[in-house]
DRENDO-1510 file (C-alpha; in Angstrom, 1 decimal, always signed):
<recs>
REC; n; res; u; v; w
REC; 1; MET; +0.0; +0.0; +0.0 .
REC; 2; SER; +1.3; +3.5; -0.9 .
REC; 3; LEU; +1.1; +5.9; +2.0 .
REC; 4; THR; +1.5; +9.7; +2.6 .
REC; 5; LEU; +3.7; +10.7; +5.5 .
REC; 6; LEU; +2.3; +13.8; +7.2 .
REC; 7; VAL; +4.7; +15.5; +9.7 .
REC; 8; GLU; +2.7; +17.9; +11.8 .
REC; 9; ASN; +2.6; +18.5; +15.5 .
REC; 10; ASN; -0.7; +20.4; +15.7 .
REC; 11; SER; -3.5; +17.8; +16.1 .
REC; 12; ARG; -6.2; +20.0; +14.7 .
REC; 13; ILE; -4.2; +20.9; +11.6 .
REC; 14; GLU; -3.3; +17.2; +11.3 .
REC; 15; SER; -7.1; +16.4; +11.3 .
REC; 16; ILE; -7.8; +19.1; +8.7 .
REC; 17; TYR; -5.2; +17.7; +6.3 .
REC; 18; SER; -6.1; +14.0; +6.9 .
REC; 19; LEU; -9.8; +14.6; +6.4 .
REC; 20; ASN; -9.4; +16.7; +3.2 .
REC; 21; LEU; -6.7; +14.5; +1.6 .
REC; 22; LEU; -8.8; +11.4; +2.2 .
REC; 23; THR; -11.9; +13.1; +0.8 .
REC; 24; TRP; -10.4; +14.7; -2.3 .
REC; 25; LEU; -7.6; +12.3; -3.2 .
REC; 26; GLY; -8.3; +9.1; -1.3 .
REC; 27; LEU; -4.9; +9.2; +0.4 .
REC; 28; ASP; -4.0; +7.0; +3.4 .
REC; 29; ILE; -2.1; +9.1; +5.9 .
REC; 30; VAL; +0.6; +8.2; +8.4 .
REC; 31; VAL; +1.2; +11.0; +10.9 .
REC; 32; ARG; +4.4; +11.8; +12.8 .
REC; 33; LYS; +4.5; +14.7; +15.2 .
REC; 34; LYS; +8.3; +15.1; +15.4 .
REC; 35; THR; +11.0; +15.3; +12.8 .
REC; 36; MET; +13.1; +12.5; +14.4 .
REC; 37; THR; +10.3; +10.0; +14.5 .
REC; 38; ALA; +9.4; +10.9; +10.9 .
REC; 39; LEU; +13.1; +10.2; +9.9 .
REC; 40; GLU; +13.0; +6.9; +11.8 .
REC; 41; THR; +9.8; +5.9; +10.0 .
REC; 42; LEU; +11.4; +6.7; +6.6 .
REC; 43; GLU; +14.6; +4.9; +7.6 .
REC; 44; LYS; +12.6; +1.7; +8.4 .
REC; 45; ASP; +10.5; +1.4; +5.3 .
REC; 46; PRO; +10.9; +4.2; +2.7 .
REC; 47; ALA; +9.3; +2.2; -0.1 .
REC; 48; ASN; +6.0; +2.5; +1.6 .
REC; 49; PHE; +5.7; +6.2; +1.0 .
REC; 50; LYS; +4.9; +8.0; -2.2 .
REC; 51; LEU; +4.5; +11.5; -0.7 .
REC; 52; ILE; +5.7; +13.5; +2.3 .
REC; 53; ILE; +3.9; +16.6; +3.6 .
REC; 54; VAL; +5.9; +18.4; +6.3 .
REC; 55; ARG; +5.6; +21.7; +8.2 .
REC; 56; ALA; +8.6; +23.9; +7.5 .
REC; 57; ILE; +9.4; +24.4; +11.2 .
REC; 58; ILE; +8.3; +22.1; +14.1 .
REC; 59; GLU; +9.3; +23.0; +17.6 .
REC; 60; LYS; +12.0; +25.4; +16.3 .
REC; 61; GLU; +13.5; +22.6; +14.3 .
REC; 62; ASP; +14.1; +23.0; +10.5 .
REC; 63; SER; +12.0; +19.9; +9.9 .
REC; 64; ALA; +11.4; +20.2; +6.1 .
REC; 65; ARG; +15.0; +20.9; +5.3 .
REC; 66; LEU; +16.1; +18.0; +7.5 .
REC; 67; ILE; +13.8; +15.6; +5.7 .
REC; 68; VAL; +14.8; +16.8; +2.2 .
REC; 69; GLU; +18.5; +16.4; +3.1 .
REC; 70; PHE; +17.8; +12.9; +4.5 .
REC; 71; LEU; +16.1; +11.9; +1.3 .
REC; 72; LYS; +19.0; +13.3; -0.8 .
REC; 73; ALA; +21.6; +11.5; +1.3 .
REC; 74; LYS; +19.7; +8.2; +1.0 .
REC; 75; ASN; +19.1; +8.8; -2.7 .
REC; 76; LEU; +15.3; +8.5; -2.2 .
REC; 77; ASP; +13.0; +10.0; -4.8 .
REC; 78; ILE; +9.9; +10.9; -2.7 .
REC; 79; PRO; +8.2; +14.3; -3.4 .
REC; 80; VAL; +8.1; +16.6; -0.4 .
REC; 81; ILE; +5.5; +19.4; +0.0 .
REC; 82; VAL; +6.6; +22.0; +2.5 .
REC; 83; ILE; +3.9; +23.8; +4.6 .
REC; 84; GLY; +4.0; +27.2; +6.3 .
REC; 85; PRO; +5.9; +30.5; +6.0 .
REC; 86; SER; +9.5; +29.9; +5.2 .
REC; 87; MET; +12.1; +30.2; +2.4 .
REC; 88; ASP; +11.7; +27.8; -0.5 .
REC; 89; ILE; +13.8; +24.6; +0.2 .
REC; 90; GLU; +15.9; +23.4; -2.7 .
REC; 91; GLY; +14.9; +19.8; -3.5 .
REC; 92; SER; +11.3; +20.1; -2.3 .
REC; 93; PHE; +8.5; +19.4; -4.8 .
REC; 94; ALA; +6.2; +22.3; -3.7 .
REC; 95; HIS; +5.8; +24.9; -1.0 .
REC; 96; VAL; +2.4; +26.0; +0.4 .
REC; 97; GLN; +3.1; +29.2; +2.4 .
REC; 98; ASN; -0.4; +29.5; +4.0 .
REC; 99; SER; -1.1; +26.2; +5.9 .
REC; 100; MET; -4.8; +27.1; +6.0 .
REC; 101; GLN; -5.3; +27.3; +2.2 .
REC; 102; LEU; -6.2; +23.7; +1.4 .
REC; 103; LYS; -6.8; +24.0; -2.3 .
REC; 104; PRO; -3.1; +24.6; -3.2 .
REC; 105; LEU; -2.1; +21.7; -0.9 .
REC; 106; ILE; -4.6; +19.3; -2.6 .
REC; 107; GLN; -3.5; +20.5; -6.0 .
REC; 108; ALA; +0.2; +20.0; -5.2 .
REC; 109; SER; -0.4; +16.6; -3.7 .
REC; 110; ALA; -2.4; +15.5; -6.8 .
REC; 111; ARG; +0.5; +16.7; -9.1 .
REC; 112; ALA; +3.1; +14.9; -7.0 .
REC; 113; LEU; +1.1; +11.6; -7.2 .
REC; 114; GLY; +0.2; +12.0; -10.9 .
REC; 115; ILE; -3.6; +12.4; -10.2 .
REC; 116; THR; -5.2; +14.5; -12.8 .
REC; 117; ALA; -8.1; +16.9; -12.4 .
REC; 118; LYS; -10.2; +14.6; -14.6 .
REC; 119; GLU; -9.4; +11.6; -12.4 .
REC; 120; MET; -10.5; +13.6; -9.4 .
REC; 121; MET; -13.8; +14.6; -11.0 .
REC; 122; GLU; -14.5; +11.0; -12.3 .
REC; 123; LYS; -13.6; +9.4; -9.0 .
REC; 124; VAL; -16.3; +6.8; -8.1 .
REC; 125; VAL; -17.8; +7.8; -4.7 .
REC; 126; PRO; -19.9; +5.1; -2.8 .
REC; 127; ASP; -23.5; +5.9; -2.0 .
REC; 128; TYR; -22.4; +6.0; +1.7 .
REC; 129; PHE; -19.2; +7.8; +2.1 .
REC; 130; PRO; -16.9; +6.6; +5.0 .
REC; 131; ILE; -15.7; +9.0; +7.7 .
REC; 132; PRO; -13.4; +7.8; +10.5 .
REC; 133; ILE; -15.4; +8.1; +13.7 .
REC; 134; ILE; -12.7; +10.0; +15.5 .
REC; 135; PHE; -13.6; +13.1; +13.5 .
REC; 136; PHE; -17.1; +13.1; +15.0 .
REC; 137; ARG; -15.5; +13.5; +18.5 .
REC; 138; GLN; -14.7; +17.1; +17.4 .
REC; 139; LEU; -18.3; +18.0; +16.8 .
REC; 140; LYS; -21.3; +18.8; +18.9 .
REC; 141; ARG; -23.6; +17.9; +16.1 .
REC; 142; SER; -23.4; +16.8; +12.5 .
REC; 143; VAL; -24.7; +18.9; +9.6 .
REC; 144; CYS; -26.1; +15.7; +8.0 .
REC; 145; PRO; -27.3; +12.3; +9.1 .
REC; 146; ALA; -24.6; +9.7; +9.9 .
REC; 147; TYR; -25.0; +5.9; +9.7 .
REC; 148; SER; -23.2; +2.8; +10.8 .
REC; 149; GLN; -22.9; -0.2; +8.5 .
REC; 150; ALA; -24.5; -3.5; +9.6 .
REC; 151; SER; -23.7; -5.5; +6.4 .
REC; 152; THR; -22.7; -4.9; +2.8 .
REC; 153; ASN; -26.0; -3.1; +1.9 .
REC; 154; LYS; -27.5; -2.3; +5.3 .
REC; 155; PHE; -26.9; +1.1; +7.0 .
REC; 156; TYR; -28.5; +2.3; +10.3 .
REC; 157; LEU; -29.0; +5.8; +11.3 .
REC; 158; ARG; -26.8; +6.7; +14.3 .
REC; 159; ILE; -26.8; +10.5; +14.3 .
REC; 160; GLU; -29.6; +12.6; +13.2 .
REC; 161; LYS; -29.0; +15.9; +11.3 .
REC; 162; LEU; -28.1; +18.6; +13.8 .
REC; 163; GLN; -28.7; +16.2; +16.8 .
REC; 164; GLU; -26.6; +17.5; +19.7 .
REC; 165; TYR; -24.4; +14.9; +21.3 .
REC; 166; ASP; -21.2; +14.7; +23.5 .
REC; 167; GLU; -18.0; +12.8; +23.3 .
REC; 168; ASN; -19.4; +10.0; +25.5 .
REC; 169; PHE; -22.0; +9.3; +22.9 .
REC; 170; ILE; -19.3; +8.7; +20.3 .
REC; 171; ASN; -17.2; +6.7; +22.7 .
REC; 172; ASN; -20.1; +4.4; +23.3 .
REC; 173; ILE; -20.4; +3.8; +19.5 .
REC; 174; ILE; -16.6; +3.1; +19.4 .
REC; 175; LYS; -17.0; +0.5; +22.2 .
REC; 176; GLU; -19.4; -1.4; +19.9 .
REC; 177; GLY; -16.4; -1.9; +17.7 .
REC; 178; ILE; -17.4; +0.7; +15.1 .
REC; 179; GLY; -14.5; +2.7; +13.7 .
REC; 180; THR; -16.3; +4.3; +10.8 .
REC; 181; LEU; -19.5; +6.2; +10.3 .
REC; 182; TYR; -21.0; +6.9; +6.9 .
REC; 183; ILE; -22.8; +9.9; +5.3 .
REC; 184; ASP; -24.8; +10.1; +2.1 .
REC; 185; LYS; -22.4; +10.9; -0.8 .
REC; 186; MET; -24.5; +14.0; -1.6 .
REC; 187; ASP; -23.8; +15.4; +1.9 .
REC; 188; ARG; -20.0; +14.7; +2.0 .
REC; 189; LEU; -18.7; +18.0; +0.8 .
REC; 190; GLU; -21.0; +20.0; +3.1 .
REC; 191; PHE; -19.9; +17.8; +6.0 .
REC; 192; ILE; -16.2; +18.1; +5.1 .
REC; 193; ASN; -16.4; +21.9; +4.7 .
REC; 194; ASN; -18.2; +22.2; +8.0 .
REC; 195; LEU; -15.8; +20.0; +9.9 .
REC; 196; THR; -12.8; +21.8; +8.4 .
REC; 197; ALA; -14.3; +25.1; +9.6 .
REC; 198; GLU; -14.9; +23.7; +13.1 .
REC; 199; PHE; -11.3; +22.6; +13.3 .
REC; 200; MET; -10.0; +25.9; +12.1 .
REC; 201; SER; -12.2; +27.8; +14.6 .
REC; 202; LEU; -10.5; +26.0; +17.4 .
REC; 203; LEU; -6.9; +26.9; +16.3 .
REC; 204; LYS; -5.0; +29.4; +18.5 .
REC; 205; GLU; -3.8; +32.6; +16.9 .
REC; 206; SER; -0.3; +31.9; +18.2 .
REC; 207; ASP; -0.2; +28.8; +15.9 .
REC; 208; LEU; -0.8; +30.9; +12.8 .
REC; 209; SER; +0.9; +33.6; +10.7 .
REC; 210; GLU; -1.0; +36.8; +9.7 .
REC; 211; ASP; -2.0; +35.3; +6.4 .
REC; 212; GLU; -3.2; +32.1; +8.0 .
REC; 213; THR; -5.2; +34.1; +10.5 .
REC; 214; ILE; -7.1; +35.9; +7.8 .
REC; 215; THR; -8.0; +32.5; +6.2 .
REC; 216; VAL; -9.1; +31.1; +9.5 .
REC; 217; ASN; -11.2; +34.2; +10.3 .
REC; 218; GLU; -13.0; +33.9; +7.0 .
REC; 219; LYS; -13.8; +30.2; +7.6 .
REC; 220; SER; -14.9; +31.0; +11.2 .
REC; 221; MET; -17.2; +33.7; +9.9 .
REC; 222; GLU; -18.8; +31.3; +7.4 .
REC; 223; LEU; -19.3; +28.8; +10.2 .
REC; 224; VAL; -20.9; +31.2; +12.7 .
REC; 225; SER; -23.2; +32.5; +9.9 .
REC; 226; LYS; -24.5; +29.1; +9.2 .
REC; 227; LYS; -24.9; +28.2; +12.8 .
REC; 228; LEU; -26.8; +31.4; +13.6 .
REC; 229; LEU; -29.2; +30.8; +10.7 .
REC; 230; THR; -29.8; +27.1; +11.6 .
REC; 231; MET; -29.5; +27.1; +15.4 .
REC; 232; GLY; -30.4; +30.7; +16.3 .
REC; 233; ILE; -29.0; +32.4; +19.4 .
REC; 234; THR; -27.5; +29.8; +21.7 .
REC; 235; GLU; -24.6; +29.9; +24.1 .
REC; 236; GLU; -22.4; +28.3; +21.4 .
REC; 237; THR; -23.3; +30.8; +18.6 .
REC; 238; ILE; -23.0; +33.8; +21.0 .
REC; 239; GLY; -19.5; +32.7; +21.9 .
REC; 240; LEU; -18.5; +32.2; +18.2 .
REC; 241; ALA; -20.0; +35.5; +17.2 .
REC; 242; ARG; -18.1; +37.4; +19.8 .
REC; 243; LYS; -14.9; +35.7; +18.9 .
REC; 244; ASN; -15.4; +36.6; +15.3 .
REC; 245; MET; -16.2; +40.3; +16.1 .
REC; 246; ASP; -13.0; +40.4; +18.2 .
REC; 247; ALA; -11.0; +39.0; +15.3 .
REC; 248; LEU; -12.4; +41.5; +12.8 .
REC; 249; ARG; -11.6; +44.4; +15.2 .
REC; 250; LYS; -8.1; +43.1; +15.9 .
REC; 251; THR; -7.3; +42.7; +12.2 .
REC; 252; ALA; -8.6; +46.2; +11.6 .
REC; 253; LYS; -6.6; +47.8; +14.4 .
REC; 254; THR; -3.3; +46.0; +13.6 .
REC; 255; SER; -3.5; +46.9; +9.9 .
REC; 256; PRO; -2.0; +50.4; +9.6 .
REC; 257; LYS; -2.8; +50.8; +5.9 .
REC; 258; LEU; -6.1; +50.0; +4.1 .
REC; 259; SER; -4.2; +49.0; +0.9 .
REC; 260; LYS; -2.1; +46.5; +2.8 .
REC; 261; LEU; -5.3; +44.9; +4.3 .
REC; 262; VAL; -6.9; +44.7; +0.8 .
REC; 263; GLU; -3.6; +43.2; -0.6 .
REC; 264; ARG; -3.4; +40.6; +2.1 .
REC; 265; MET; -7.0; +39.5; +1.5 .
REC; 266; LEU; -6.4; +39.3; -2.3 .
REC; 267; LYS; -3.3; +37.3; -1.7 .
REC; 268; ASN; -5.2; +34.9; +0.5 .
REC; 269; GLN; -8.1; +34.6; -2.0 .
REC; 270; SER; -10.7; +35.8; +0.5 .
REC; 271; GLY; -14.3; +35.7; -0.7 .
REC; 272; TYR; -16.3; +38.9; -1.3 .
REC; 273; LEU; -18.5; +38.5; +1.8 .
REC; 274; PHE; -15.5; +38.3; +4.1 .
REC; 275; LYS; -13.6; +41.1; +2.4 .
REC; 276; HIS; -16.6; +43.3; +2.5 .
REC; 277; THR; -17.1; +42.8; +6.3 .
REC; 278; GLN; -13.4; +43.1; +7.2 .
REC; 279; ILE; -12.8; +46.3; +5.1 .
REC; 280; LEU; -16.1; +47.7; +6.4 .
REC; 281; THR; -15.0; +47.2; +10.0 .
REC; 282; PHE; -11.6; +48.9; +9.2 .
REC; 283; VAL; -13.3; +51.9; +7.5 .
REC; 284; ALA; -16.1; +52.3; +10.1 .
REC; 285; LEU; -13.7; +52.2; +13.0 .
REC; 286; HIS; -11.5; +54.8; +11.3 .
REC; 287; ILE; -14.5; +57.2; +11.1 .
REC; 288; ILE; -15.6; +56.5; +14.7 .
REC; 289; LYS; -12.0; +57.2; +16.0 .
REC; 290; ASN; -11.9; +60.5; +14.3 .
REC; 291; ILE; -15.5; +61.8; +14.8 .
REC; 292; ASP; -16.1; +64.2; +17.7 .
REC; 293; TRP; -18.6; +61.9; +19.5 .
REC; 294; GLY; -16.6; +58.7; +19.0 .
REC; 295; ASN; -15.8; +56.5; +22.0 .
REC; 296; GLN; -15.3; +52.8; +22.9 .
REC; 297; GLU; -19.1; +52.2; +23.2 .
REC; 298; GLN; -19.5; +53.5; +19.6 .
REC; 299; GLU; -16.6; +51.4; +18.4 .
REC; 300; ASP; -18.3; +48.3; +19.9 .
REC; 301; LYS; -21.6; +49.2; +18.3 .
REC; 302; ILE; -20.2; +49.8; +14.8 .
REC; 303; THR; -18.1; +46.5; +14.9 .
REC; 304; PHE; -21.3; +44.6; +16.0 .
REC; 305; ILE; -23.3; +46.1; +13.2 .
REC; 306; ALA; -20.6; +45.4; +10.6 .
REC; 307; PHE; -20.4; +41.8; +11.6 .
REC; 308; PHE; -24.2; +41.2; +11.7 .
REC; 309; HIS; -25.6; +43.3; +8.9 .
REC; 310; ASP; -25.1; +40.7; +6.1 .
REC; 311; ILE; -25.0; +37.6; +8.3 .
REC; 312; ALA; -28.0; +36.1; +6.4 .
REC; 313; LEU; -26.3; +36.2; +3.0 .
REC; 314; GLU; -24.8; +32.8; +2.0 .
REC; 315; THR; -22.9; +33.5; -1.2 .
REC; 316; ASP; -20.7; +36.1; -2.8 .
REC; 317; ALA; -23.3; +36.4; -5.6 .
REC; 318; GLN; -25.9; +37.4; -3.1 .
REC; 319; ALA; -23.5; +39.9; -1.4 .
REC; 320; HIS; -22.8; +41.7; -4.7 .
REC; 321; ILE; -26.5; +42.8; -4.9 .
REC; 322; CYS; -26.9; +46.2; -3.2 .
REC; 323; THR; -29.6; +48.0; -5.2 .
REC; 324; ALA; -33.1; +47.4; -6.4 .
REC; 325; LEU; -31.8; +47.4; -10.0 .
REC; 326; ASP; -29.2; +44.7; -9.1 .
REC; 327; LEU; -31.9; +42.6; -7.6 .
REC; 328; LYS; -34.1; +43.0; -10.7 .
REC; 329; LYS; -31.3; +42.1; -13.1 .
REC; 330; THR; -29.8; +39.2; -11.2 .
REC; 331; ASP; -30.2; +35.6; -12.5 .
REC; 332; ILE; -29.7; +33.9; -9.1 .
REC; 333; PRO; -32.4; +31.4; -8.1 .
REC; 334; LEU; -35.7; +32.7; -6.6 .
REC; 335; PRO; -34.9; +31.4; -3.0 .
REC; 336; ASP; -31.6; +33.3; -3.1 .
REC; 337; ARG; -33.5; +36.4; -4.3 .
REC; 338; VAL; -35.8; +36.2; -1.3 .
REC; 339; ILE; -32.8; +35.9; +1.0 .
REC; 340; VAL; -31.2; +39.0; -0.5 .
REC; 341; GLU; -34.4; +41.0; -0.4 .
REC; 342; ARG; -35.0; +40.1; +3.3 .
REC; 343; HIS; -31.4; +39.8; +4.6 .
REC; 344; ALA; -31.5; +43.0; +6.6 .
REC; 345; GLN; -34.8; +42.0; +8.3 .
REC; 346; ILE; -33.4; +38.5; +9.1 .
REC; 347; ALA; -30.2; +39.9; +10.6 .
REC; 348; ALA; -32.1; +42.5; +12.6 .
REC; 349; GLU; -34.4; +39.7; +14.1 .
REC; 350; LEU; -31.3; +37.8; +15.1 .
REC; 351; VAL; -29.7; +40.9; +16.7 .
REC; 352; VAL; -32.9; +41.6; +18.8 .
REC; 353; LYS; -32.4; +38.2; +20.5 .
REC; 354; PHE; -28.6; +38.6; +21.0 .
REC; 355; PRO; -27.8; +39.3; +24.6 .
REC; 356; HIS; -26.5; +42.7; +25.4 .
REC; 357; SER; -26.7; +43.9; +21.8 .
REC; 358; PRO; -25.9; +47.6; +21.4 .
REC; 359; MET; -28.9; +49.9; +21.7 .
REC; 360; GLY; -30.4; +50.6; +18.3 .
REC; 361; ALA; -28.2; +48.1; +16.4 .
REC; 362; ASP; -31.2; +46.2; +15.1 .
REC; 363; GLN; -32.7; +49.4; +13.6 .
REC; 364; ILE; -29.5; +50.4; +11.9 .
REC; 365; ILE; -29.1; +46.9; +10.4 .
REC; 366; ARG; -32.8; +46.9; +9.3 .
REC; 367; GLN; -32.3; +50.3; +7.5 .
REC; 368; HIS; -28.8; +49.9; +6.1 .
REC; 369; HIS; -30.3; +49.7; +2.5 .
REC; 370; GLY; -32.7; +52.6; +3.2 .
REC; 371; MET; -35.9; +50.6; +4.0 .
REC; 372; LEU; -37.4; +51.0; +7.4 .
REC; 373; ASN; -38.6; +47.3; +7.6 .
REC; 374; GLY; -35.4; +45.8; +6.3 .
REC; 375; ILE; -37.0; +44.4; +3.1 .
REC; 376; GLY; -35.7; +45.5; -0.3 .
REC; 377; PHE; -33.6; +48.5; -1.3 .
REC; 378; SER; -34.2; +52.2; -1.4 .
REC; 379; GLU; -32.3; +54.8; -3.4 .
REC; 380; HIS; -32.7; +57.4; -0.7 .
REC; 381; TYR; -32.1; +57.7; +3.0 .
REC; 382; GLY; -34.6; +59.6; +5.2 .
REC; 383; GLY; -33.8; +62.7; +7.2 .
REC; 384; ASN; -34.2; +60.9; +10.5 .
REC; 385; VAL; -31.1; +58.7; +10.0 .
REC; 386; SER; -29.1; +58.6; +13.2 .
REC; 387; PRO; -25.4; +59.7; +13.3 .
REC; 388; VAL; -24.2; +56.1; +13.8 .
REC; 389; ALA; -26.3; +55.0; +10.9 .
REC; 390; ILE; -24.8; +57.7; +8.7 .
REC; 391; VAL; -21.3; +56.5; +9.6 .
REC; 392; PHE; -22.2; +52.9; +8.8 .
REC; 393; ILE; -23.9; +53.8; +5.5 .
REC; 394; VAL; -21.0; +55.9; +4.3 .
REC; 395; ALA; -18.5; +53.3; +5.4 .
REC; 396; GLU; -20.3; +50.6; +3.5 .
REC; 397; GLU; -20.5; +52.6; +0.3 .
REC; 398; PHE; -16.8; +53.4; +0.6 .
REC; 399; THR; -16.1; +49.7; +1.1 .
REC; 400; ARG; -18.0; +48.8; -2.1 .
REC; 401; ILE; -16.0; +51.4; -4.0 .
REC; 402; ILE; -12.8; +49.9; -2.7 .
REC; 403; LEU; -13.8; +46.4; -3.7 .
REC; 404; ARG; -14.7; +47.6; -7.2 .
REC; 405; ARG; -11.2; +48.9; -7.4 .
REC; 406; GLU; -9.3; +46.1; -5.6 .
REC; 407; ASN; -7.2; +45.2; -8.6 .
REC; 408; LYS; -6.7; +48.8; -9.7 .
REC; 409; THR; -5.0; +51.9; -8.3 .
REC; 410; MET; -6.7; +53.4; -5.3 .
REC; 411; ASP; -7.3; +56.9; -6.5 .
REC; 412; ARG; -8.5; +58.8; -3.4 .
REC; 413; ASN; -9.8; +61.8; -5.3 .
REC; 414; GLU; -11.9; +59.7; -7.7 .
REC; 415; MET; -13.2; +57.6; -4.8 .
REC; 416; MET; -14.2; +60.7; -2.8 .
REC; 417; LYS; -16.0; +62.2; -5.8 .
REC; 418; GLU; -18.1; +59.0; -6.1 .
REC; 419; LEU; -19.0; +59.3; -2.4 .
REC; 420; GLN; -19.8; +63.0; -2.6 .
REC; 421; THR; -22.1; +62.4; -5.6 .
REC; 422; GLU; -23.8; +59.5; -3.8 .
REC; 423; PHE; -24.3; +61.6; -0.5 .
REC; 424; PRO; -24.9; +65.3; -1.2 .
REC; 425; ASN; -26.6; +65.9; +2.1 .
REC; 426; ALA; -24.6; +68.0; +4.5 .
REC; 427; ARG; -24.9; +65.5; +7.4 .
REC; 428; PHE; -23.3; +62.8; +5.2 .
REC; 429; GLN; -20.7; +65.3; +3.9 .
REC; 430; LYS; -19.3; +65.8; +7.4 .
REC; 431; VAL; -18.6; +62.1; +7.7 .
REC; 432; LEU; -17.1; +61.9; +4.2 .
REC; 433; ALA; -14.5; +64.5; +5.2 .
REC; 434; LEU; -13.2; +62.1; +7.8 .
REC; 435; LEU; -12.2; +59.7; +5.1 .
REC; 436; GLU; -9.8; +62.2; +3.6 .
REC; 437; ASP; -7.3; +61.1; +6.3 .
REC; 438; ILE; -7.7; +57.3; +5.9 .
REC; 439; THR; -4.2; +55.7; +5.3 .
REC; 440; PHE; -3.7; +54.1; +2.0 .
</recs>
């Protein structure tokens, strides 16, 4: 049997890689947490391995370089994929700088093993897809039903969709001698993506680079959005939401230049929904810090609103729609159109139930497209718009302008002219003036 040797000392990252490499490429993984034990494994039976994936640095040891040098000394031709921020290592097959970007890792692994994209697409998937039961220990619920196998063609429901359980529940199934649970093949990608996001949300910031943190924050935001919409306001979703808000604010505060923040998210292939929310948080906090009535309470409020205002949107296609004309012209399916039309109302209803939500946050979210009830889009904003709402509306429009120009030069004068044309009212113009000082 040909195996892949994974050298990784973070158990959650190990699980992320093992799960995704099994799902996408069908790889059997052998894990070693230390460089020395990995070298001992290779010394004992190198012919067993067709691929090595190794973190560049493990416990301050130059792990990838040591493994590449070992292979060279032993005249072993095993491709090595190096993971994590470091210099390129001569003799390695590929280098994936951001350990949380799985697509480049899967693509590099496929190339190393001679697996074509066509073969991946045509891979035969059984009706019931096997998942090692240990992965279910990391969950409190499964996003799809899970089954145990009684015989070749008989499967029995063991976990209902979104059924809450604890680790003892899984341990009792393991005691029955069951090492694998099965999910419907049509559910497998949703399950894998959900479990990957769960693992990422548990990673410590100290284990990640700045780029990796951005990727994890995006996955975590997708996770909490889905949980809020399916589970509502619970102790679990409250904790995740607050963690996400803290992450957005921290990234905004530690990014001195807006252009650098945009560049980092482009580099990390962040989706539109996440980029919109992160940049909006940066811009809104800049305005609050420089406005005469700004304080910590207002910073908390604007961060809260930035996080929740589009929480009901599920795709980037939905997030690009911001006017009545956009909605009329879109070719997205009818259920998606309904979500877009009502997303402000849905988000506001969630916020009302969120404990200790800032006063008036639900009203601002409901009205952020100009409609009092949060349904649809208006071309004009009423005269009774609150000061915080004006800040948010201006910050969001400035964010849209930035994202339309993300691959172009950020011409401040042109961008400000667009804003001034959009918001001729004197109350809005006072807020626009504060964007003259934003650092590009």
